[in-house]
LUMDO-84511 format. One record per residue (C-alpha): z, x, y; residue number from 1. Coordinates in nm, 2 decimals, always signed. Each point is the difference from the previous one (the first is absolute). Layout:
<pts>
+--------+--------+--------+-----+
!     c3 !     c1 !     c2 ! pos !
+--------+--------+--------+-----+
!      Z !      X !      Y ! NUM !
...
+--------+--------+--------+-----+
</pts>
This chain:
<pts>
+--------+--------+--------+-----+
!     c3 !     c1 !     c2 ! pos !
+--------+--------+--------+-----+
! +20.86 !  -1.14 ! +30.37 !   1 !
!  +0.12 !  +0.25 !  -0.26 !   2 !
!  -0.25 !  -0.14 !  -0.26 !   3 !
!  -0.29 !  +0.03 !  +0.24 !   4 !
!  +0.10 !  +0.36 !  +0.09 !   5 !
!  +0.04 !  +0.09 !  -0.37 !   6 !
!  -0.34 !  -0.16 !  -0.08 !   7 !
!  -0.16 !  +0.21 !  +0.28 !   8 !
!  +0.17 !  +0.32 !  -0.13 !   9 !
!  -0.12 !  -0.08 !  -0.35 !  10 !
!  -0.35 !  -0.07 !  +0.11 !  11 !
!  -0.02 !  +0.33 !  +0.19 !  12 !
!  +0.12 !  +0.19 !  -0.31 !  13 !
!  -0.24 !  -0.18 !  -0.23 !  14 !
!  -0.29 !  +0.06 !  +0.24 !  15 !
!  +0.07 !  +0.37 !  +0.03 !  16 !
!  +0.03 !  +0.03 !  -0.37 !  17 !
!  -0.33 !  -0.18 !  -0.06 !  18 !
!  -0.17 !  +0.22 !  +0.26 !  19 !
!  +0.14 !  +0.32 !  -0.16 !  20 !
!  -0.10 !  -0.10 !  -0.35 !  21 !
!  -0.35 !  -0.10 !  +0.11 !  22 !
!  -0.07 !  +0.25 !  +0.28 !  23 !
!  -0.33 !  +0.08 !  -0.15 !  24 !
!  -0.12 !  -0.36 !  +0.02 !  25 !
!  +0.11 !  -0.08 !  +0.36 !  26 !
!  -0.26 !  +0.01 !  +0.27 !  27 !
!  +0.08 !  +0.18 !  +0.33 !  28 !
!  -0.03 !  -0.32 !  +0.22 !  29 !
!  +0.23 !  -0.19 !  -0.25 !  30 !
!  +0.25 !  +0.28 !  +0.00 !  31 !
!  +0.02 !  +0.01 !  +0.38 !  32 !
!  +0.03 !  -0.38 !  +0.03 !  33 !
!  +0.28 !  -0.01 !  -0.27 !  34 !
!  +0.19 !  +0.30 !  +0.15 !  35 !
!  -0.01 !  -0.17 !  +0.34 !  36 !
!  +0.13 !  -0.33 !  -0.16 !  37 !
!  +0.28 !  +0.20 !  -0.18 !  38 !
!  +0.11 !  +0.17 !  +0.33 !  39 !
!  -0.01 !  -0.33 !  +0.18 !  40 !
!  +0.21 !  -0.17 !  -0.27 !  41 !
!  +0.25 !  +0.29 !  +0.01 !  42 !
!  +0.04 !  -0.05 !  +0.37 !  43 !
!  +0.04 !  -0.38 !  -0.05 !  44 !
!  +0.28 !  +0.06 !  -0.25 !  45 !
!  +0.19 !  +0.20 !  +0.27 !  46 !
!  -0.01 !  -0.29 !  +0.24 !  47 !
!  +0.17 !  -0.22 !  -0.27 !  48 !
!  -0.21 !  -0.29 !  +0.14 !  49 !
!  -0.07 !  -0.21 !  -0.31 !  50 !
!  -0.31 !  -0.17 !  +0.13 !  51 !
!  -0.14 !  +0.33 !  +0.11 !  52 !
!  +0.07 !  +0.16 !  -0.34 !  53 !
!  -0.17 !  -0.30 !  -0.17 !  54 !
!  -0.31 !  +0.05 !  +0.21 !  55 !
!  +0.01 !  +0.38 !  -0.08 !  56 !
!  +0.01 !  -0.09 !  -0.37 !  57 !
!  -0.29 !  -0.23 !  +0.04 !  58 !
!  -0.20 !  +0.26 !  +0.19 !  59 !
!  +0.07 !  +0.26 !  -0.27 !  60 !
!  -0.11 !  -0.24 !  -0.27 !  61 !
!  -0.33 !  -0.07 !  +0.18 !  62 !
!  -0.07 !  +0.37 !  +0.04 !  63 !
!  +0.08 !  +0.06 !  -0.37 !  64 !
!  -0.22 !  -0.28 !  -0.13 !  65 !
!  -0.34 !  +0.16 !  -0.06 !  66 !
!  +0.16 !  +0.33 !  -0.13 !  67 !
!  +0.23 !  -0.17 !  -0.24 !  68 !
!  -0.27 !  -0.24 !  -0.12 !  69 !
!  -0.22 !  +0.30 !  -0.08 !  70 !
!  +0.28 !  +0.18 !  -0.18 !  71 !
!  +0.09 !  -0.30 !  -0.22 !  72 !
!  -0.37 !  -0.06 !  -0.08 !  73 !
!  -0.03 !  +0.36 !  -0.11 !  74 !
!  +0.31 !  -0.03 !  -0.21 !  75 !
!  -0.12 !  -0.32 !  -0.17 !  76 !
!  -0.33 !  +0.16 !  -0.08 !  77 !
!  +0.18 !  +0.30 !  -0.15 !  78 !
!  +0.21 !  -0.23 !  -0.21 !  79 !
!  -0.31 !  -0.18 !  -0.13 !  80 !
!  -0.16 !  +0.33 !  -0.09 !  81 !
!  +0.32 !  +0.13 !  -0.17 !  82 !
!  +0.03 !  -0.32 !  -0.21 !  83 !
!  -0.36 !  +0.03 !  -0.11 !  84 !
!  +0.06 !  +0.36 !  -0.09 !  85 !
!  +0.31 !  -0.09 !  -0.20 !  86 !
!  -0.19 !  -0.27 !  -0.19 !  87 !
!  -0.28 !  +0.23 !  -0.08 !  88 !
!  +0.24 !  +0.26 !  -0.12 !  89 !
!  +0.18 !  -0.25 !  -0.23 !  90 !
!  -0.34 !  -0.12 !  -0.13 !  91 !
!  -0.10 !  +0.35 !  -0.07 !  92 !
!  +0.32 !  +0.07 !  -0.19 !  93 !
!  -0.05 !  -0.32 !  -0.21 !  94 !
!  +0.28 !  -0.19 !  +0.16 !  95 !
!  -0.21 !  -0.28 !  +0.14 !  96 !
!  +0.19 !  -0.23 !  +0.25 !  97 !
!  +0.34 !  +0.12 !  -0.10 !  98 !
!  +0.25 !  +0.11 !  +0.27 !  99 !
!  +0.06 !  +0.37 !  +0.05 ! 100 !
!  +0.24 !  +0.13 !  -0.26 ! 101 !
!  -0.14 !  -0.20 !  -0.29 ! 102 !
!  +0.17 !  -0.29 !  -0.18 ! 103 !
!  +0.36 !  +0.11 !  +0.05 ! 104 !
!  +0.25 !  +0.01 !  -0.28 ! 105 !
!  +0.31 !  -0.18 !  -0.12 ! 106 !
!  +0.27 !  -0.06 !  +0.24 ! 107 !
!  +0.27 !  +0.26 !  +0.03 ! 108 !
!  +0.27 !  -0.03 !  -0.26 ! 109 !
!  -0.23 !  -0.14 !  -0.27 ! 110 !
!  +0.00 !  -0.36 !  -0.12 ! 111 !
!  +0.37 !  -0.02 !  -0.11 ! 112 !
!  +0.11 !  -0.16 !  -0.32 ! 113 !
!  -0.08 !  +0.21 !  -0.30 ! 114 !
!  -0.16 !  +0.34 !  +0.00 ! 115 !
!  -0.30 !  +0.13 !  -0.19 ! 116 !
!  +0.05 !  -0.04 !  -0.37 ! 117 !
!  +0.25 !  -0.28 !  +0.04 ! 118 !
!  +0.29 !  +0.22 !  +0.12 ! 119 !
!  +0.25 !  -0.22 !  +0.16 ! 120 !
!  +0.18 !  +0.12 !  +0.31 ! 121 !
!  +0.33 !  -0.17 !  -0.02 ! 122 !
!  +0.29 !  +0.11 !  +0.22 ! 123 !
!  +0.22 !  +0.06 !  -0.30 ! 124 !
!  -0.23 !  +0.27 !  -0.15 ! 125 !
!  +0.06 !  +0.35 !  +0.11 ! 126 !
!  -0.27 !  +0.22 !  +0.15 ! 127 !
!  -0.04 !  +0.20 !  -0.33 ! 128 !
!  -0.06 !  -0.32 !  -0.20 ! 129 !
!  -0.27 !  -0.11 !  +0.24 ! 130 !
!  -0.17 !  +0.34 !  +0.00 ! 131 !
!  +0.01 !  -0.01 !  -0.38 ! 132 !
!  -0.16 !  -0.35 !  -0.01 ! 133 !
!  -0.28 !  +0.08 !  +0.25 ! 134 !
!  -0.36 !  +0.04 !  -0.11 ! 135 !
!  -0.26 !  +0.14 !  +0.23 ! 136 !
!  -0.34 !  -0.18 !  +0.00 ! 137 !
!  -0.30 !  +0.14 !  +0.18 ! 138 !
!  -0.25 !  -0.27 !  +0.08 ! 139 !
!  -0.34 !  +0.04 !  +0.16 ! 140 !
!  -0.17 !  -0.31 !  +0.14 ! 141 !
!  -0.38 !  -0.04 !  -0.02 ! 142 !
!  -0.16 !  -0.19 !  +0.29 ! 143 !
!  -0.26 !  -0.25 !  -0.11 ! 144 !
!  -0.25 !  -0.08 !  +0.27 ! 145 !
!  -0.13 !  -0.35 !  -0.01 ! 146 !
+--------+--------+--------+-----+
</pts>
């Protein structure tokens, strides 16, 4: 019984949130039907009759169906358009099919072992000895397109 009531409360919250976020996309007849189903479900919850609450949830789902379907369809189309725009942007910047952010770099902390120029990082060496042995190497990579 508690789970059914919690499910109903959650559905009421999610429905109101979806309606608020998409108020410009909801039609008046849908809005009236959904609000009536919401009010009915709230009354059903007060009765604490599990079967009545389940029917109220089902009624709300039916009233939400066409509205939510249209919202998700619009969002899917927006995502397709956004992905196409991202690919076009990467192609224009010469990055081809690479993910946003480029190739990425070395993992944090470097590769371990020896440092540039063969400097060995042993525990027995002091920090000053390591600093003295370090060599800085600046490397630029050229991409070869095949």
